[in-house]
DRENDO-1510 file (C-alpha; in Angstrom, 1 decimal, always signed):
<recs>
REC; n; res; u; v; w
REC; 1; MET; +0.0; +0.0; +0.0 .
REC; 2; ALA; +1.5; +3.3; -1.1 .
REC; 3; LEU; +1.6; +6.3; +1.2 .
REC; 4; HIS; -0.7; +9.1; +0.1 .
REC; 5; ARG; +0.5; +12.7; +0.3 .
REC; 6; THR; -1.9; +15.4; +1.2 .
REC; 7; PRO; -1.3; +18.6; -0.7 .
REC; 8; ILE; -0.8; +21.7; +1.4 .
REC; 9; PHE; -2.2; +24.8; -0.1 .
REC; 10; ASN; -1.4; +28.3; +0.7 .
REC; 11; PHE; -4.8; +30.0; +1.3 .
REC; 12; HIS; -3.3; +33.3; +2.4 .
REC; 13; ARG; -1.3; +34.4; -0.6 .
REC; 14; GLY; -0.1; +38.0; -1.0 .
REC; 15; ASN; -1.8; +40.3; -3.5 .
REC; 16; LEU; +1.0; +40.5; -6.1 .
REC; 17; ILE; +0.8; +42.5; -9.3 .
REC; 18; MET; +3.5; +41.7; -11.9 .
REC; 19; GLY; +5.3; +39.8; -9.2 .
REC; 20; CYS; +5.5; +42.9; -6.9 .
REC; 21; GLU; +3.5; +44.1; -4.0 .
REC; 22; ARG; +0.6; +46.3; -5.0 .
REC; 23; ASN; +1.3; +49.5; -3.1 .
REC; 24; PRO; +5.0; +49.9; -3.8 .
REC; 25; LEU; +4.4; +49.0; -7.5 .
REC; 26; LEU; +1.6; +51.6; -7.8 .
REC; 27; LEU; +3.8; +54.2; -6.0 .
REC; 28; LEU; +6.7; +53.6; -8.4 .
REC; 29; GLY; +4.4; +53.7; -11.4 .
REC; 30; LEU; +2.9; +57.0; -10.2 .
REC; 31; LEU; +6.4; +58.5; -9.7 .
REC; 32; CYS; +7.5; +57.4; -13.2 .
REC; 33; MET; +4.3; +58.7; -14.8 .
REC; 34; VAL; +4.7; +62.1; -13.1 .
REC; 35; LEU; +8.3; +62.3; -14.3 .
REC; 36; ALA; +7.3; +61.2; -17.8 .
REC; 37; ILE; +4.5; +63.8; -18.0 .
REC; 38; LEU; +7.1; +66.6; -17.4 .
REC; 39; GLN; +8.2; +65.7; -21.0 .
REC; 40; THR; +11.8; +66.7; -20.9 .
REC; 41; LEU; +14.4; +64.3; -22.1 .
REC; 42; PRO; +16.2; +64.0; -18.7 .
REC; 43; THR; +13.0; +63.3; -16.8 .
REC; 44; ILE; +11.8; +60.8; -19.3 .
REC; 45; LEU; +15.2; +59.0; -19.1 .
REC; 46; LEU; +15.0; +59.1; -15.4 .
REC; 47; ALA; +11.4; +57.7; -15.4 .
REC; 48; VAL; +12.5; +54.9; -17.7 .
REC; 49; LEU; +15.6; +54.1; -15.6 .
REC; 50; LEU; +13.5; +54.1; -12.3 .
REC; 51; TRP; +10.9; +51.7; -13.8 .
REC; 52; VAL; +13.6; +49.4; -15.4 .
REC; 53; GLY; +15.7; +49.5; -12.2 .
REC; 54; GLY; +12.9; +49.5; -9.7 .
REC; 55; LEU; +10.7; +46.7; -11.1 .
REC; 56; PRO; +13.2; +43.9; -10.5 .
REC; 57; LEU; +14.0; +45.1; -7.0 .
REC; 58; LEU; +10.2; +45.1; -6.2 .
REC; 59; ARG; +9.9; +41.6; -7.7 .
REC; 60; ILE; +12.7; +40.4; -5.5 .
REC; 61; MET; +11.1; +42.0; -2.4 .
REC; 62; GLY; +7.7; +40.5; -3.4 .
REC; 63; ARG; +9.2; +37.0; -3.8 .
REC; 64; ALA; +10.9; +37.2; -0.5 .
REC; 65; ASP; +7.8; +38.3; +1.5 .
REC; 66; PRO; +4.6; +39.4; -0.1 .
REC; 67; HIS; +3.7; +41.5; +2.9 .
REC; 68; MET; +7.1; +43.2; +3.5 .
REC; 69; SER; +5.9; +46.8; +3.1 .
REC; 70; SER; +3.1; +46.4; +5.6 .
REC; 71; VAL; +5.4; +44.6; +8.1 .
REC; 72; TYR; +7.9; +47.4; +7.7 .
REC; 73; LYS; +5.3; +50.1; +8.4 .
REC; 74; ALA; +4.2; +48.3; +11.6 .
REC; 75; TYR; +7.8; +48.0; +12.6 .
REC; 76; ARG; +8.5; +51.7; +12.2 .
REC; 77; LYS; +5.7; +52.5; +14.6 .
REC; 78; HIS; +7.4; +50.9; +17.5 .
REC; 79; PRO; +9.9; +53.0; +19.4 .
REC; 80; ASP; +13.6; +52.0; +19.2 .
REC; 81; TYR; +14.0; +51.7; +23.0 .
REC; 82; TYR; +11.7; +50.8; +25.8 .
REC; 83; PRO; +13.2; +52.1; +29.1 .
REC; 84; ALA; +12.9; +49.9; +32.1 .
REC; 85; HIS; +10.8; +51.4; +34.8 .
REC; 86; ALA; +8.9; +50.5; +37.9 .
REC; 87; ARG; +6.2; +52.1; +40.1 .
REC; 88; LYS; +7.3; +55.2; +42.0 .
REC; 89; ASN; +6.1; +54.0; +45.3 .
REC; 90; TYR; +7.4; +50.5; +46.1 .
REC; 91; SER; +5.3; +50.3; +49.4 .
REC; 92; GLN; +2.0; +50.1; +47.5 .
REC; 93; ARG; +1.2; +46.7; +46.1 .
REC; 94; ASP; -1.7; +45.6; +44.1 .
</recs>
């Protein structure tokens, strides 16, 4: 009798567009469109370079963790240092 394998499905996949996270991709696209709308040769070249250079980086980021930008936003809200402290009056107990 052969052993049967149960397939394991990932029911909580990240929302990826073009292999990237949605929000950073839309932000990069918006930035490139604004630069391209200015219609000078340097800004158009900069927009193309940003798109060509930023898209592979966003794909690598999306492949590593589909929720990386939201995790980073939550991480930035926490303070860097939590000082140790106690109650001011030690004689009072709960």
